[in-house]
N, C-alpha and C positions, 0 to 999 in steps of 0.2 A: 837171583830169583826173588820174586815178590813175596813168597811165603815158603816156609819150610816144607810144606806139602804141595808145592807148585807142580811137581811132576804128576802127582795124582790128579790134580785139578786139570792139567793139560790133557791127560788121558781121557778124562770124562768129557771135556769139551770136544775133543776129536771124535769121541764116540757119538756125541749128539750130531756132529757134522756128518758122520757116516750114515746115521739114521735118515737124515734129510736127503743125503745123496742117493741112498738106496730107493727113496720114494720119488726120485726124479727132480728134486729141488736143487739143481746144480749150483745156481748163483747163491742161494741161501747157505748151502753147505760150504762153499768157498769162503764166504764172508765170516762164517762161524769160526773157521780155522784161524782167521786173523786175530780173534779174541784170545786164542791160546798163546799167541805171541806176546800178548800183554803181560802174561805171567812170567815171562823171561826177563822183564824189566825190573827196575828197583822201586818204581812207584806206579800207581794207577794213572794212565794217561788222562790229562784234563778234559779231553773230549770223549771220554768213555761213554757217558750217558747219551750224548749226541749220536755216537756211532751205534749204540744199542737201539736207539729209536729208529735210525735209518735201516737197521737190520729188519725190524718189524715191517717197514715199508717194502723192503725187498721180498720178504716172504709173502706179503699181501698180494703183490703183483704176480708172483709165481703161482701162488695158491689159486688166485682167481682165474688165471689163464691155463690152468692145468689141463682142462678138457674143454672142447667147444660147448658141450652141454652144461648148462647151469652156471655160466661165468658170472652173470649179474648177481645171482643168489649168493655165490661164494664170496664175492666182493662185499656185499652188504652184510652177510653173516659174520665174516671175519671182523669187519669194523665194529659190529655190535658186540661180539664176544670180547674183543680187545677192550672196548670201552667199559664193559661190565667189570672185567678183571682189574683194569687200571683204577677205576673209581673205587672199587672195594679196597685195593691196596692203599689208596690215598686216604680213605676213612680209617682203616685199621692201623696203618703205619707199621711199627715194629711188632704189633700184635697179630699181624696177618698170618705169619707162619704157624702161630699157635692156634688161632681161630680156625684155620683151614683143616685142622685135625678132625673137625666135626664132619667133614665131607669125605674123609678117607674111605669109609665103607662104600660110598657111591663111586669113587674113583676106582676102587678095586673091582667092582662089578662091571664098570665100563671097560676096563682093560681085559677082563675075562671074556666078555661078550665079543670084543673086537678080535681077540685071538680065535674064537670059534668061527667067526665070519671069515677071518683070514684063511683058516683051514678049508672052509667051503670054497672060497675063491681059488685057492691052489688046486683043489680037486677038479673044479670046472676047467681051469686053464690047462692042467696036465693030462686030462683024459679026453678021449673022443666020446662024447655023450650025445644022445639024440636031444632034439630041442625040448621035448616035453620033460625029460629028466632035468635038463638045465633049468627050465622054468620052475619046477617044483623045488629044486635046490635053492634057487634064487628066492622063492617064496619063504622057505625056511629061514634063510638069512635075513629076510625082511622082518619076519616074526621075531627073531633074536634081536634085531636092531630096535624094534619098537618096545619090546617087553624087557630086554635085558641091558640095553644101552641108552636109548633115547630118554626113557623115563628117568633114569639116573642123571643124565645130562641136564634135563629140565630142572631137577632138584638142585643140582650144582649151580646152574645159572641163576635160579631164583635166590639161592643162598648169597651169591655174589651181589645181587641187586639190593638186598635188604640188610646184609650184615654190617654192623658197626661195633665199635668198642664196647658200648654199653648194652648191646643186644646181639648175641650170637645164637642163631637158631641151632637147636639141638638135633643130633642125628636121628633120634627116635621120632621127633616131630616132622622132620623132612621125609622120613620113610612113609608117613601116612599120606603125604600129598600125591595125588594123581596129576597127570599132565593137565587134565581139564581144570583142576583146582588152581594150578599154577597159572594157566592162561587167564583165568578170572582175576588173578591178583595183579596182573600187569595192567596199567592204565590203557595202553594201546597194544595191539598185537605185535609182539616182537618178531623179528625176522625168522628166528629158529622155530617159531610156532605157526608160521604162515601155512594155511591150508591143512591145519591139523585134523579137522573133522574128517576130511576125505581120506587122509593118510590112515586114520584110525579105522574108517570103514573097510579099507583094504586089509588092514590087520585082522579085523573080525572075519572077513570073508575067508582069508587064509586059515585062520584058526578053526573055523567051523566047516572046513572042507567044501566051501562054496566058491572056490576060485577055479576057473576053467581056462584051458589053453587050446586055441585053434591053430594047429600046426600049419594048415594050408594058408591061413591069412596072417599068421604071426601076430595074433591078437590074444589078449587076455580079458576074460570077463570076471568081474568081482561082484558078488552078491552078498550084501549084509541084510538079511531078511528082516530082522526086528526093526531096523531103521529105514526099510524100504529103499535101500541104496542098491542100484543095479546099473553097473557101467561097464562098457566094453572099451578098451583102450589099446593102443599100439604098445609094443614092448618098449619103445623109446619113452612113451609117456609114463609107463610103470617105472622104468629105470630112472627117470628124472625125479620121481617122488622118493625112490629109495636113495638116490644120490644126495638129495637134499638132507635127508636124515643123517647120512654118513658124513656129509660135508660139515654139518654143524658140530658134530663130535670131533672131526679132524681139526677144525679151526681151533677149538678149545685145547686139544691135545698139543698141537704145534705151538701155540702161544705159550702154554705152560712150559714146554721144553725150552723155548727161548728165554723165558724168565729165569731159568736156572743159571744162565750165563751171569746174571747180576750177582748171584750168590758166589759163584766160582771166582769172580773178580773182586768182590767187595767184602764178603762175609769172612769173619775170623775162622769159623769152622762150618763150612757148607755141608759137611757129611753127617751132622747130628740129626 
């Protein structure tokens, strides 16, 4: 065995593989289990980093192709989030794990919000509900996504863009930033903030009870009165906006999970 606690590391790697398998990422899950086999050897394989890099490529393909709707967005968003993470690690080096403690409050809120939305999705899937109830449940999930998940994700990705060893943004400063503030601080519009204004108008319409559903036409109308936004769209159009918000969060979460493999193979104590 590579380490005295290799059995524990193997169990954690297999748990990560199961998480991806449960989400339908079969190839990614299969490749992850191969990393558990490395811990049964006496030394780290010389091609470990190359194989880890290839694993990120496998996930990128599976993640992008997961649904017909939004494939191009998922591909571009995954590449962007990966770039932000890898560049932050490159600047921080060994200080990265310590510096990332500043965004733990954001990560905790993201996880909590995703659990709530998971419960809503389970309820919609397991019960026979009429279309209007499904629409309003979906609207509530959208509100949770924007207010409890995506704003935190935007803070995390901004942190990754600017963090360096000599300048680590503080949690209290990140908390003050709104998504609009973060958008203004990027030189060009990042993929994860594309069409943010319209997505926020929809959030406002839902929050102020000016979102309407026409069962006969399967259309939704969103009215954000202060901004004079009034738009009727198909449920597929609404779903695509919601899916983009979810996909940006999923890309970050999945990449972070794969990064744990590095610690399980290379770190002296990955459980600290």
